[in-house]
C-alpha positions as CSV (number, residue, x, y, z in Angstrom):
1,M,83.7,240.2,149.2
2,N,83.4,244.0,149.4
3,K,86.6,245.9,148.9
4,L,87.4,249.5,149.6
5,L,90.0,251.5,147.8
6,R,92.1,253.6,150.1
7,C,95.6,254.9,149.4
8,G,95.8,252.8,146.3
9,V,95.5,249.5,148.3
10,W,92.5,247.3,148.3
11,R,91.4,246.3,151.8
12,K,88.4,244.6,153.4
13,S,86.5,246.8,155.7
14,L,84.5,246.1,158.8
15,T,81.2,247.7,159.4
16,L,80.4,248.1,163.0
17,T,76.7,247.9,163.2
18,V,76.4,250.2,166.0
19,G,72.9,249.5,166.7
20,I,74.3,249.3,170.2
21,A,71.4,248.4,172.4
22,L,71.9,249.9,175.8
23,A,69.6,247.8,177.9
24,F,69.2,249.3,181.4
25,Q,67.6,247.2,183.9
26,V,65.4,248.8,186.6
27,L,65.0,246.7,189.7
28,S,62.3,247.4,192.3
29,P,62.4,245.0,195.2
30,G,59.1,245.0,197.0
31,R,57.7,248.5,197.6
32,S,61.0,250.4,197.5
33,E,62.4,251.6,194.2
34,A,66.1,251.3,193.4
35,Q,68.1,253.0,190.7
36,V,70.6,250.9,188.8
37,D,73.9,252.5,187.6
38,Q,74.8,249.8,185.2
39,G,73.6,248.1,182.0
40,T,74.5,246.1,178.9
41,I,76.1,247.1,175.7
42,T,75.6,244.7,172.8
43,G,75.9,244.8,169.0
44,V,76.7,242.8,165.9
45,I,79.9,243.0,163.8
46,Q,79.3,242.6,160.0
47,D,81.2,243.2,156.8
48,K,80.0,245.5,154.1
49,S,77.9,242.8,152.5
50,G,76.1,242.2,155.8
51,A,77.8,238.9,156.6
52,V,78.5,238.5,160.3
53,I,82.1,238.3,161.6
54,P,82.5,235.6,164.2
55,G,85.6,235.8,166.5
56,A,86.2,239.6,166.0
57,Q,88.0,241.2,168.9
58,V,85.8,244.0,170.4
59,V,87.3,246.5,172.9
60,L,85.1,248.8,175.0
61,T,86.9,251.8,176.5
62,S,85.4,254.2,179.0
63,T,86.2,257.7,177.7
64,D,85.4,259.0,181.2
65,T,87.8,256.7,183.2
66,G,90.0,254.9,180.6
67,F,88.7,251.5,181.9
68,V,89.0,248.9,179.2
69,L,86.9,245.7,178.6
70,Q,87.5,243.1,175.8
71,T,85.5,240.3,174.3
72,K,85.1,238.4,171.1
73,T,82.0,238.0,168.9
74,D,80.2,234.7,169.0
75,Q,79.3,232.6,165.9
76,S,76.5,235.0,165.1
77,G,78.8,238.1,165.2
78,I,77.3,239.3,168.4
79,Y,79.2,240.8,171.3
80,E,78.0,241.8,174.7
81,F,79.5,243.7,177.7
82,S,77.6,243.3,180.9
83,P,77.5,244.8,183.4
84,V,78.9,248.2,182.5
85,K,78.6,251.4,184.5
86,I,76.5,254.2,182.9
87,G,78.9,256.5,181.1
88,N,80.6,257.4,177.8
89,Y,82.3,254.7,175.8
90,S,84.2,254.1,172.6
91,I,84.2,250.7,170.8
92,R,86.9,249.3,168.6
93,A,86.5,246.1,166.5
94,T,89.3,244.1,164.8
95,A,89.3,240.9,162.8
96,T,91.9,239.1,160.8
97,G,91.9,240.4,157.2
98,F,89.8,243.5,158.0
99,E,90.5,247.1,158.9
100,T,90.1,248.1,162.5
101,I,86.9,250.2,163.0
């Protein structure tokens, strides 16, 4: 297990692999084109060694509106928020025994 020294106390640390993939879907029914104002935010929560963290609590907060969504990672450490409006967001992840990141 990777440990990090901060303030003289050893703690485990989460690494939020913010390879957040924003997948925006463009739908075009028939001949008319439509613009979609929502998409998906997904990512993987891992520790410093690269091991996935299942069951981590992930909170997505819109920095534009203050709207909050919550989910937990699956057995592969993956989280997904869908649909979300296009905008600016912050993400916070917590898991038992780890620092919040």
